[in-house]
N, C-alpha and C positions, 0 to 999 in steps of 0.2 A: 860435186862428186856424183857420179852416176849411181843410182840406187834402184833396186827392184822392190816392189811390194806386191803382196798377194791380192788377187781379186776374189779369193775364196777364204773364209766366209766374208760376207759383205761388211761385217764390222771392221775388218782390217782396212779395207779401202776407205771406209767412212772415217776412220781415225787417222789415216795417213796425213791429211793436211795439218791437223793439230800437232802430230808428232814432228812433221817437217818444220813447223814454226818453232816448236820447243827446241829442236836441235839447233836452229839458227839463233834463237834468243839466248840460249844457255851455253852453247859451245862454239857459236859462230860457224857452224857447219852447214853449208848450202847443199841440200840434197836435191838432185834432179831426178824425180821419180819416174819409173817406167813400170806400169802395171803388168803383172804376169797373169793374164786372163785364165790360164789353166790352173792357177793356184800355186803350184810350186815347180812345175817342169822346167821353165826357163831359169828360175833361180838355182835349182839343183845343177843344171848344166853349167851355168856360170860359175858356181862354186867348184865343180869338178875341173873346169878349164882354168880356174883361178883368174877369171875376168870379172867376176862379181865382187865389187869392193864392199857393198853394203846391201843388206836386205832387211825387210820388215815383214814379218809374217806371224801367223798364229802358231802357238806351240802348246801342247797339252801339259807340259811339265814333266817332271821325272820324280822318282821315289827317293833318290839318294843324292847326296853331294857329289859322289863319284860320277853319277850319270851326267851331271852338268859339266864336269871338269875333264876327266881323264880322256874320253874319246876325242875331245876338241883340242886340248892343250898339250897333251903328252906327245913327245916326239914320235912315238909309235902309235898314237891314237888313230883309230879307223876313220874318224871324222875330221881329222886335222887337215883341212883343205887349204890352210894358210902357209904350209911348209914351215911351220913353227918348230924350232929345235932349240930348246933352252935347258941345259943340264941342271941348273938350279931348280927350275920349275918341275922338271921330271922327278927330281929327288923329293920335292915337296908333295907332288901328286902320289908318288909311291908310298910316302910316309902316311898320308891320310888313308890310303887303302888298307894299311896294316894296323891302324889304331882302333882299339875297341872301347877305350874309355870315352864316353860321350862328350864330356866337357873338353878333354884334350883334343878330340877330333873336331869339335866345334871351333876351337881356337886355331887349329891347323887350317880349317876352312876360311876363317877370317884372314889368316896370314897369307893364304893363297890368293884370296880376293884382293888384298892390298898389294901383293906382288904384281898381280895382273894389271891392276889400275896404274901402278907406277912404272911398269916395265914392258908391258905387252900391248901392242896396237893391233889386236885381232879379236873378233867376236865380242861385242858389247851386248849383253842381254838386258832388255828393259822388261821388268816383270810388273804386271799390274794384276794382282790377285783380286778376283771378284768372287765372293762366295755368299750365298744367301741360304739361310736355314734357321731352324730353331731347335733348342734343346732345353731341358729342364735346368733351372738355375743351380740346382744342387749337384749336377754332374760336373765333376772336376777332371782336369787334365785333358779335356776334349779339345783337340786341335784339328780343325777341318783342313782338307786339302782341296785344291781347285779341280781335281780329277780323280780317277779311280786309284786304288792302291794304298789306302791309309789304314786298312784293317789291322796291320801289325801294331798300331798304337792302342788298340782296345785294351791290351793287357795293362796299360797305365791309367785307365779310367777308374774313378771311384766315386761313390755316392756319399755326399756330405750330409749325414743324418742330423747334424746340428743346424743346418740351414732351415730358416722358417718355412720355406715352401715344401720341405720334406715331411712336415707334420702330417700324421695320419697314414703314412706309407708303412707297409710291413717292414719290420726290422730284420 
């Protein structure tokens, strides 16, 4: 299968051979790579013309489940370059948009993910989060993100004053 991969940043083209081997070893998918030296120009054009079947590139990530799903998989999604039109999936995507209960929305996300894996042959995201940092061991509910935009989670942080490393801190 013809595939595009980004030449920018260098880490993408350096990881490409390992990813190519992983796809062959695990899925039996032979990817014939073509580097996009501009970074994303050729890949974007191929997506718009619906000639690019596979691409491998850097992505900054998104803040919300909906950012990963709705634009790409909903029939009216602005990034749906696959001409995907699935009424069942549209209904699921609309439902997750209107759900405010965190646990219920998480379950809807899992249901959508499973539906995509079982029924849709478009856009497979491979996520490898790398995050380095440090924090006090008494800080609870701290969940780092690989990019900007996680400040909304600060409201859920709390300090565990019973933790041994908290000793001597002002209460």
